[in-house]
N, C-alpha and C positions, 0 to 999 in steps of 0.2 A: 303281791297282788292277790285278788280273790281267786280261790281255786277254780272257779268256772270261767275266769277271764281268758279269752282265746289268745291273749298276747303275753302270757306268762313266760314263754320260751324266747321272747324277743322277736325281731323282724326277720323273716325268711325272704330276703330281697329277690332271690331268683324266682320263688313262687309268686311274689307280688308282681314282678315284671311280667310273668307269664299271664297274669290276669289283667294287668293294666300296663301296657307297653309304654305309655307316656311317662312312666316313672324312670325308665331306663337311662335317659340322658343325665339324670341327677345322681346316679349310683356309681360309685367308684370304690376302689380298695383304699382303706386307711393305712396308717403306718404299721398296723399289726397284720395286714393282709386280709382283713375282713371287709365285706361289702357294707357300705354305709352311705349316708348322704350328708350334706352340709346343713346341719340343723339351724344354722343362722340364716339360711336362705329361705325367704318366704315362699318362693316358687317350688323349691324342693320339698318343703314341709307340706304344702298344699297337694302336691303330686303324691306324696306318701299317704296322706289322709284319703285321697280318692282311691288309691290302690288298696288300702286296708278295708275301706268300705265295700269295694267291689269284690275283693278276694274272700273276705271273712263273712260279709253280711249280704252279699248279692245286691248291693246298691249301685245303680248305674247313674251316670251323668251328674255326679256330685260336684258342685262348684260354688265358689263364693266370690263376690265382687272384690276387687283389689282394695286393700286397706281394712277389710273386715277380719274379725278374730278367727284364727285358725287353730282350734284347740287340739291338744294331744289326745288321741282316741283311747289308748290304754287306760288312762286315768278316768275318762268319762265312762268307760265300760265298767270299771270297778264300782262306781257310784250306782249304776243300774243293777248290778248283781247284788250289792248290799241292800238296795231297796227291795229286790225280790225276796231276800231273806227276811226283811222286816215284815213283808206281807205274807210270809209263809204260814200255813195253817197246820197244826199238829194232827197227823193222821196215824193212828196206832202208835208205833214207836218211831215214826219218821215225820219230818216236816215236809209238807207238800208245797212246792212253789206254784202259786197260781199263774196260769197261762190263759191266753185268749182275750177276746175283746170285752169280757165282763169286767175286766180291770181297766179303770179309767184314770189317767194320770194327767196332772196339770204341770206343765213345764214353764216356770216363770222366767222370762228373759230367754226365750228359745234361740234367738239370734238368727243370723243369716245362714249359719252352718247347720242348724237344727240337728245337732249330733245326738242329743239325748233321745228324742223321739225315734230317730232312725235305729239306734241301738236297742231301745226298748221294744219297738215293734218287731224287729228282726230276731231278737233273742227270745222274746216271750209272747209276742202276739198281742201286746196291750194296745189300748186305744189312747191316743194323746190329744190334748189341747195345748197349744203353745201360745204364750202371750209375749208381747214385746211393745216397747214404746216407739220403735222405729218402723214405719211402714215399709221401707225398702228391705229391711231384714225379713219381715213377714212375707213379702212378695217373693223373695228368693227362696225362703223355706217352702212356700207353696209350690213353687216351680220344681224344686227337687222331688217332692212327693208326686207331683203330676207326671214327671218323667219316669216314675216307677209305678206303673199302673197296678201292679200286684198288691201294693200297699197304700195306694193313694187315698183309699177310704178310711185309713186308720189315723188320719191327722187332720185337724182343723186349727185355725188360729184366730186370735182376738187381739185387737189393738188396744193397748193401755193409753188412754188419752191424758192421764195425769201422772207426771213423773214422780209425784210424791206418794202415789198409791201403789200397792202391790196386788192385793186381792180385790179391793173395791173397784168396781167397774169391769171386773173380769169374771168373777163367779156370779152366775145368775141364780135366782131364787130356786129354780128347779134342778140345779146341778148337784151331782154327788160325785166326789172324787175319792178314790181309794188312797191316793197319795199325791202330794205336791212335791216338786223338787225345784231346786234353784242353785245356780252358781253365781252368787252376788258379785256386783262390781266392788272390788275391794280397795280401790284407791279413792282418796278424797278430792283429787284434782288432776287435771291433765298433766301438770308438771310432775306430780308424784308418779303418775302412771308411766310417763316417758322416762323418768329416772329409773324406775324399776325395770323397764324393758332394757334400758341401756346397761344396767348392771348384769342382767341375764346374758346379754350378748357379749359383754366383756368377759364374763366367767366362761362362756363357751370358747372364746378365743384363747383364754388362759389355759383351759383344759386341753385344748388341741395342742397348744404349744408345749405343755408339760408332757403330754404323751409322745410328742415327736422329738422332745429334747431340745427344741429351739427356743429362742428368746421371744417372749410375747411383747408385742408393741400395740399400743392403743391407737387405732386409726379413727380419729374423731369423726371425720366426714362419713366414713363407711357406717359407723355406729348410728349416727344421726339419720342416715338414709334408711337403715334397717328399722330404727324406731318408728319412722313414718310408715313403713310397710307392715310392721308387726303390730302397730299401736292399737288397731281396732277402733270402733266408733266409741263415742263418749259413754253411751249407756252400757257398753260391753265391759268397760274397764274402770270407770270411775263415776261417782255420784257425790253429791254434797254430804259430808259426814262420813263417807267411805263405808266399808263393810259393816262397822258397828251400828251406824245410823240406819242402814238398810235393814239389818237384822231386827233392830228395834221396831222399825215400822212394820215389818213382816209379822213379828210376834204379836204386836198390839192389834193389828188388823185380823189376825187369825182367830182371835177370840170371837169375833162376830160371825165366823163361819164354822163354829165348833161342831155343829150337827151335820155339816155338809161335806166334811173331809175327815177321813179316818186318821190318816197320818199327815202331818206337815213336816217337811224336811228341808234342810239347806246345808250346803257346804260351808265350812268355816275355815278359811285359809290362814287366819292369824290367831294363834293360840290365845293371845291376850283378850280376844273378843268372846271367848267361850263363857267365862264366868259371868260377865254382865248379861249375856243372853240367858243363861240359866237362872239368874236372879230375877229377870223380868218374867220368865216362864212361871216361876213360883208366884210372882205377884199377880199374874193373870189367871192363876189357878189351873194350870195344865195338869191333867190327871196323871200322865206318865211321860217321862222324858228319858231319852236314850242318847248316848254319845257313841258313835261308831267310828273307830279309827281305821283309816286306809293307809297301808304302807306301800310305798313305791320307792325301792332302794332305801336311801337314808331319809327320804322325805315322808313326813306324816301329815295327812290331811284328815279333817274330821267332818263327819256328818252329824248334825244336830237334828234329832227327830222328836216330835212331841204330838200328843193327842189329848183332846179334852173328853174323849169318850170313856165312860166307866167300863168295867169288865162286862157288866150286863149289856150295856149298849154296844160294846164290841161284838158280843155274841149275836145280838140281833142284826148287826150290820153284816156279819159273815153269813147268817142265814138268808138275809135279803139277797146277798150276792151268790147264794148257793155254793159257798165255798166249803161247807162242812161235808 
């Protein structure tokens, strides 16, 4: 993980429970004698997220409606820290990470969990705008910030009325964003999303069985129930054409907002979608393209970042933001 990631050392469950006692019923010792939770349990994972946000980031009253996506916080934190490095300005022999509300970030598909804005605000003090196609998600996101008055003024949200659009209808003519970020829906259908979740749950069960030395058995009914609980809403997990089509739409639209955003970025979960995205960026004449790898155990996730600003325009942008 990123060197600044607060979760590099794993989960200190005793400390987390001391900050968020509601986690305690879900914590027990595993076969190795270590404290842990059942990561196949939606309620346990949600309690862990609430505890992490409370203990490490000072966020109170975090909650999401049943059935909405509950993302792992360490991986989301990695994205935020790599974005901070992307925005860093060279000062003397060091890179200065920009902090404070002069930095404005657009989070595409912020979701009911609103994790990226919470992490970005609490880690760096940035200002966030979150967009989503689901009114219920935005309502919950607003409620979370409203229940944390110390940061409530750092977040606003906008409803995307057209599911085929990404930036159109969200970025206004007077907006200036230092960076946009996105975790695209990477499945092409509900069936594909459900199958992917079922595989994850089956793998979790197999890993637990392997560690305990017992024989793994697939309990179809339990997995189907868990899929429903973990599945998330349509816009959170899948869209027509999947991740590749979403990236294509995003890149194509970004050209129209070339002067209003310094950096555009997106996660790419499927390696095979990277080259087509890079080819399209070349076609739309992106001035600079970067691929940032994030390592979490054996898993590698990629951030694709691009800008249309020339070096001279980048200098002017930084001067405008008073980052020099």
